[in-house]
C-alpha positions as CSV (number, residue, x, y, z in Angstrom):
1,M,11.1,2.5,-14.2
2,A,12.7,-0.9,-12.3
3,Y,9.4,-2.4,-12.2
4,I,8.6,-1.3,-15.8
5,R,10.9,-2.2,-17.0
6,G,12.0,-5.3,-15.2
7,P,10.7,-9.1,-15.7
8,K,6.9,-9.5,-14.4
9,E,4.9,-11.8,-11.8
10,P,2.4,-14.0,-14.2
11,G,-0.9,-12.3,-13.0
12,C,-2.0,-9.8,-10.8
13,I,0.8,-9.0,-7.8
14,F,-2.9,-7.4,-5.9
15,C,-4.8,-10.1,-6.6
16,N,-2.2,-12.2,-5.7
17,Y,-0.5,-11.5,-2.9
18,P,-3.1,-11.2,-0.3
19,Q,-4.3,-14.4,-1.5
20,E,-1.2,-16.1,-0.2
21,E,-0.6,-17.4,2.9
22,P,0.0,-14.9,6.2
23,S,3.7,-16.3,6.8
24,R,4.4,-14.6,2.5
25,W,3.5,-11.4,4.1
26,R,6.7,-9.9,4.7
27,E,8.0,-11.0,1.6
28,R,5.3,-9.3,-0.3
29,L,5.5,-6.6,1.8
30,L,1.0,-6.8,3.0
31,L,0.9,-4.9,6.5
32,C,-2.7,-5.6,6.8
33,Q,-6.6,-6.9,5.3
34,R,-9.7,-6.3,5.7
35,E,-13.2,-7.9,3.2
36,D,-12.6,-5.1,1.0
37,A,-8.9,-3.6,0.2
38,Y,-5.7,-4.4,1.9
39,V,-2.7,-1.8,3.3
40,M,0.6,-2.8,1.6
41,L,4.4,-1.1,1.4
42,N,6.0,0.1,-2.5
43,K,8.5,-2.5,-3.5
44,Y,9.5,0.8,-5.3
45,P,9.1,4.1,-2.6
46,F,9.3,8.1,-2.7
47,A,9.6,7.8,0.3
48,A,10.5,5.4,3.6
49,G,6.9,3.8,4.7
50,H,5.3,5.0,1.4
51,L,2.4,2.4,1.0
52,M,-0.4,1.0,-1.1
53,V,-3.9,0.9,0.0
54,V,-5.7,-1.7,-2.8
55,P,-8.8,-2.4,-3.3
56,R,-9.2,-6.6,-3.2
57,K,-11.7,-6.2,-6.0
58,H,-9.4,-6.4,-9.9
59,A,-10.4,-2.3,-11.2
60,S,-8.8,-0.1,-13.2
61,D,-10.8,2.7,-11.9
62,L,-12.9,4.4,-9.3
63,G,-16.1,3.9,-11.6
64,E,-15.3,0.1,-11.3
65,L,-16.1,-0.3,-7.4
66,S,-19.5,-0.2,-6.0
67,P,-20.6,2.1,-3.0
68,S,-19.5,-0.7,-0.4
69,E,-15.6,-1.2,-2.2
70,H,-15.7,2.6,-3.0
71,A,-16.0,3.4,0.8
72,A,-13.5,1.0,2.6
73,L,-10.9,2.0,0.2
74,W,-11.2,5.4,1.4
75,E,-11.7,4.4,4.8
76,L,-8.7,1.8,4.3
77,V,-6.8,5.5,3.1
78,R,-8.0,7.0,6.3
79,A,-7.2,4.7,9.1
80,A,-3.9,3.5,7.3
81,A,-2.7,7.2,6.9
82,S,-3.5,8.4,10.2
83,A,-2.0,5.1,11.1
84,L,1.2,6.2,9.2
85,K,2.0,9.3,10.0
86,V,2.5,8.1,14.1
87,A,4.2,4.6,13.3
88,V,7.1,7.7,11.0
89,N,6.6,10.7,12.9
90,A,4.9,12.1,9.9
91,E,4.5,16.0,9.0
92,G,1.9,15.6,6.9
93,V,1.0,12.7,3.7
94,N,0.4,12.5,0.1
95,V,-2.4,10.6,-0.7
96,G,-2.7,10.1,-4.7
97,V,-4.4,7.7,-7.2
98,N,-2.6,7.1,-11.1
99,M,-5.3,5.5,-13.2
100,G,-4.5,4.5,-16.3
101,A,-0.4,4.4,-17.2
102,A,-0.2,8.3,-19.1
103,A,-1.6,9.7,-15.5
104,G,1.8,7.4,-14.0
105,A,0.7,3.9,-12.8
106,G,2.8,1.4,-12.5
107,I,0.0,-1.5,-12.8
108,A,-2.8,0.6,-14.5
109,E,-4.9,-2.6,-15.0
110,H,-5.1,-2.6,-10.7
111,L,-6.3,0.7,-8.9
112,H,-4.6,1.7,-6.1
113,V,-4.2,4.0,-3.8
114,H,-0.7,5.9,-2.8
115,I,0.4,7.1,1.3
116,V,3.9,8.6,1.6
117,P,4.7,10.4,4.4
118,R,6.6,13.1,4.5
119,W,8.4,15.8,6.3
120,R,10.1,19.8,6.0
121,G,12.6,19.7,4.3
122,D,12.6,16.1,2.9
123,L,14.7,14.8,-0.5
124,N,11.4,13.4,-2.6
125,F,11.8,15.9,-5.1
126,M,15.4,13.6,-5.8
127,P,13.7,11.0,-8.1
128,V,12.8,13.7,-9.9
129,I,15.6,15.8,-11.0
130,A,18.2,12.9,-10.0
131,D,16.7,9.8,-10.7
132,V,18.3,9.1,-6.9
133,K,15.9,7.8,-3.6
134,V,17.7,8.4,-0.4
135,M,16.2,5.3,1.7
136,P,17.3,5.4,5.4
137,D,15.7,2.2,5.7
138,H,15.2,-1.2,3.6
139,L,11.7,-2.3,3.1
140,D,12.6,-5.4,5.7
141,G,12.7,-3.1,8.1
142,T,10.2,-0.6,7.5
143,W,7.5,-3.4,7.4
144,Q,9.0,-4.9,10.8
145,R,9.0,-1.4,12.0
146,L,5.3,-0.7,10.9
147,E,3.6,-3.6,10.8
148,P,2.4,-3.5,14.4
149,Y,0.8,-0.2,13.9
150,F,-0.9,-1.7,11.0
151,R,-2.0,-4.7,12.8
152,P,-5.0,-3.3,14.6
153,L,-6.6,-2.1,11.6
154,G,-7.1,-5.2,10.1
155,D,-6.2,-8.8,9.4
156,A,-1.9,-9.0,10.8
157,P,0.0,-12.6,10.0
158,E,-0.6,-13.3,13.3
159,A,-3.8,-13.7,13.3
160,P,-5.1,-15.9,10.2
161,S,-7.7,-18.0,12.2
162,V,-9.7,-14.2,11.1
163,R,-7.7,-13.6,7.9
164,R,-11.5,-12.9,6.0
165,R,-13.8,-11.5,8.9
166,S,-16.1,-8.7,7.7
167,A,-14.2,-5.2,7.8
168,R,-17.9,-3.9,9.0
169,A,-17.7,-6.5,12.3
170,R,-14.7,-4.8,13.2
């Protein structure tokens, strides 16, 4: 609700953030990028390590992606879910897409896939029941811990010269 009710940056953050210099990726919570999609931390997470995989194309619905964009998005979702499980020793993950404001999308104009790490007995019901989030780590600490696990998945802040390299070349 903080995002929904708060002031907004101009334009689409999902379009703007990956265009910024790699030196700003940490501030913007970006973990890695590929030609057609990228991974970032959710600024308003349900659990430490809550990620979003975002297609570069500004689309609000899966049907707006080309077959190759769709395949690239879901390939990165697969790789990101695997990397996240290892990075945070998760016992499971939730993967979901909220298409449209009525479905719960905070930024309905630009499709994104949520990946939330889960553990037996975790407290992910707290935001729903008590409007409380139990966060054992600050976002910057989470970014620092996860970034090395995502470096192999795509271009990372330390590799700006290969930023536009094709995902198919990996």
